[in-house]
Residue frames as qw, qx, qy, qz and C-alpha x, y, z in Angstrom:
[[0.182, -0.816, -0.314, -0.450, -15.40, -26.67, -12.30],
 [0.646, -0.725, -0.112, 0.211, -13.81, -26.61, -8.85],
 [0.670, -0.095, 0.155, 0.720, -10.39, -25.93, -10.37],
 [0.196, 0.590, 0.301, 0.724, -11.71, -22.93, -12.28],
 [0.414, -0.849, -0.222, -0.243, -13.31, -21.52, -9.13],
 [0.755, -0.500, -0.013, 0.424, -10.15, -22.17, -7.14],
 [0.550, 0.145, 0.213, 0.794, -7.99, -20.39, -9.72],
 [0.033, -0.741, -0.307, -0.596, -10.45, -17.51, -9.86],
 [0.587, -0.794, -0.156, -0.004, -10.38, -17.16, -6.07],
 [0.750, -0.280, 0.080, 0.593, -6.61, -17.37, -6.04],
 [0.381, 0.424, 0.256, 0.781, -6.31, -14.65, -8.68],
 [0.231, -0.831, -0.238, -0.446, -8.60, -12.35, -6.75],
 [0.711, -0.657, -0.071, 0.240, -6.63, -12.89, -3.53],
 [0.672, -0.054, 0.166, 0.720, -3.35, -12.15, -5.28],
 [0.227, 0.590, 0.297, 0.715, -4.67, -9.06, -7.03],
 [0.350, -0.831, -0.114, -0.417, -5.82, -7.53, -3.73],
 [0.813, -0.244, -0.311, 0.428, -2.80, -8.61, -1.73],
 [0.219, -0.973, 0.033, 0.068, -1.34, -5.90, 0.51],
 [0.692, -0.404, 0.374, 0.466, 2.13, -7.26, -0.26],
 [0.512, 0.406, 0.448, 0.611, 1.92, -6.07, -3.84],
 [0.115, -0.761, -0.193, 0.609, 2.67, -2.38, -3.69],
 [0.525, 0.758, 0.262, 0.284, 2.41, 0.09, -6.52],
 [0.530, -0.241, 0.022, 0.813, 5.48, 2.21, -7.08],
 [0.167, 0.927, 0.328, 0.071, 4.56, 5.87, -7.40],
 [0.412, 0.635, -0.138, 0.639, 6.62, 8.96, -8.03],
 [0.430, -0.769, 0.152, -0.448, 5.84, 10.05, -4.50],
 [0.920, -0.369, 0.120, 0.047, 7.21, 6.83, -3.05],
 [0.780, 0.336, -0.043, 0.526, 10.35, 7.03, -5.20],
 [0.101, 0.758, -0.138, 0.630, 10.89, 10.60, -4.02],
 [0.654, -0.679, 0.153, -0.296, 10.39, 9.68, -0.39],
 [0.956, -0.140, 0.070, 0.250, 12.84, 6.76, -0.61],
 [0.595, 0.516, -0.067, 0.612, 15.39, 8.97, -2.36],
 [0.221, -0.835, 0.122, -0.488, 15.00, 11.59, 0.37],
 [0.788, -0.566, 0.228, -0.080, 16.01, 9.08, 3.04],
 [0.914, 0.124, 0.100, 0.374, 18.72, 7.44, 0.94],
 [0.374, 0.771, -0.083, 0.510, 20.34, 10.83, 0.24],
 [0.477, -0.824, 0.203, -0.229, 21.14, 11.13, 3.93],
 [0.913, -0.261, 0.242, 0.198, 23.73, 8.37, 3.57],
 [0.155, -0.731, 0.506, 0.431, 27.35, 8.90, 2.67],
 [0.459, -0.036, 0.825, 0.326, 27.37, 5.75, 0.52],
 [0.421, 0.694, 0.582, 0.056, 24.41, 7.05, -1.52],
 [0.035, 0.929, -0.079, -0.359, 26.01, 10.48, -1.86],
 [0.367, -0.409, 0.679, 0.486, 28.94, 8.78, -3.62],
 [0.425, 0.398, 0.761, 0.285, 26.54, 7.55, -6.28],
 [0.184, 0.914, 0.347, -0.106, 25.03, 11.01, -6.64],
 [0.181, -0.826, 0.310, 0.435, 28.48, 12.57, -6.99],
 [0.401, -0.135, 0.766, 0.484, 29.29, 10.24, -9.88],
 [0.340, 0.322, -0.264, -0.843, 27.93, 11.49, -13.22],
 [0.378, 0.030, -0.831, -0.407, 26.96, 8.10, -14.63],
 [0.210, -0.319, -0.888, 0.257, 25.23, 6.75, -11.53],
 [0.124, 0.384, 0.324, -0.855, 23.55, 10.13, -10.88],
 [0.371, 0.191, -0.460, -0.783, 22.12, 10.10, -14.39],
 [0.373, -0.148, -0.902, -0.161, 20.71, 6.62, -13.79],
 [0.129, -0.370, -0.729, 0.562, 19.20, 7.57, -10.42],
 [0.175, 0.393, 0.118, -0.895, 17.64, 10.75, -11.79],
 [0.495, 0.390, -0.247, -0.736, 16.32, 9.59, -15.15],
 [0.279, 0.135, -0.916, -0.253, 16.39, 5.83, -15.64],
 [0.704, -0.260, -0.157, -0.642, 12.88, 4.35, -15.23],
 [0.836, -0.077, -0.541, 0.052, 14.13, 0.93, -14.15],
 [0.418, 0.126, -0.552, 0.711, 16.50, 2.28, -11.49],
 [0.275, -0.251, 0.199, -0.906, 13.89, 4.69, -10.11],
 [0.791, -0.214, -0.318, -0.478, 11.26, 1.96, -10.03],
 [0.756, -0.039, -0.591, 0.279, 13.59, -0.37, -8.12],
 [0.160, 0.165, -0.462, 0.856, 14.38, 2.39, -5.60],
 [0.512, -0.244, -0.024, -0.823, 10.64, 2.91, -5.20],
 [0.804, -0.152, -0.540, -0.197, 10.16, -0.76, -4.37],
 [0.369, 0.145, -0.686, 0.610, 12.27, -0.43, -1.21],
 [0.420, -0.653, -0.626, 0.070, 10.36, -0.43, 2.07],
 [0.062, 0.728, -0.034, 0.682, 10.05, 3.25, 2.98],
 [0.651, -0.713, 0.018, -0.260, 9.31, 2.63, 6.68],
 [0.917, -0.218, 0.019, 0.333, 12.36, 0.42, 7.00],
 [0.537, 0.462, -0.020, 0.705, 14.57, 2.99, 5.28],
 [0.239, -0.811, 0.014, -0.534, 13.32, 5.65, 7.71],
 [0.803, -0.590, 0.060, -0.055, 14.22, 3.50, 10.70],
 [0.684, -0.455, 0.432, 0.373, 17.61, 2.32, 9.49],
 [0.574, 0.796, -0.068, -0.177, 18.83, 3.99, 6.29],
 [0.021, -0.738, 0.668, 0.091, 22.39, 2.74, 6.79],
 [0.861, -0.054, 0.487, -0.135, 21.45, -0.90, 6.45],
 [0.248, -0.397, 0.741, 0.481, 23.84, -2.82, 4.23],
 [0.467, 0.366, 0.797, 0.113, 21.02, -4.48, 2.35],
 [0.326, 0.883, 0.228, -0.248, 19.95, -1.13, 0.84],
 [0.068, -0.765, 0.493, 0.409, 23.49, -0.34, -0.20],
 [0.374, -0.129, 0.871, 0.290, 23.91, -3.75, -1.82],
 [0.451, 0.591, 0.667, -0.059, 20.53, -3.55, -3.55],
 [0.240, 0.916, 0.001, -0.323, 21.15, -0.09, -4.99],
 [0.178, -0.607, 0.666, 0.396, 24.64, -1.10, -6.12],
 [0.454, 0.120, 0.864, 0.181, 23.26, -4.19, -7.83],
 [0.414, 0.769, 0.465, -0.145, 20.55, -2.18, -9.62],
 [0.112, 0.899, -0.235, -0.353, 23.03, 0.44, -10.78],
 [0.308, -0.416, 0.784, 0.343, 25.52, -2.18, -11.92],
 [0.542, 0.378, 0.748, 0.052, 22.83, -3.88, -13.95],
 [0.386, 0.871, 0.301, -0.038, 22.22, -0.66, -15.89],
 [0.170, -0.876, 0.297, 0.340, 25.73, 0.79, -15.88],
 [0.774, 0.592, -0.200, 0.099, 28.26, 0.61, -18.70],
 [0.352, 0.562, -0.562, 0.494, 31.14, 1.23, -16.30],
 [0.776, -0.473, -0.413, -0.057, 30.76, -1.05, -13.27],
 [0.614, 0.043, -0.394, 0.683, 34.03, 0.03, -11.62],
 [0.013, 0.404, -0.109, 0.908, 32.80, 3.52, -10.73],
 [0.605, -0.427, -0.008, -0.672, 29.91, 2.31, -8.64],
 [0.733, -0.029, -0.673, 0.097, 31.43, -0.66, -6.87],
 [0.442, -0.082, -0.623, 0.641, 32.00, 1.01, -3.56]]
């Protein structure tokens, strides 16, 4: 009985955790707005294949939406964003060479 209560309490804590954020279209758009200010991100947008993924692929857009918007605002040039976006695009891309840099 205690285990069931403990698991129930744990589930309720996790479900209301502030660390679990919902990705919305608004958040994706806001993150893209800040990422577009970077030369490295502009290279992805200038490439047809990566641009198509950024604009229309649900997985890629969702992953961009998961990025911390406040942190991107403060330091959009951070290498970790560049590496993360590259990794996401490479996962979905048929031609990895074009988005390696």
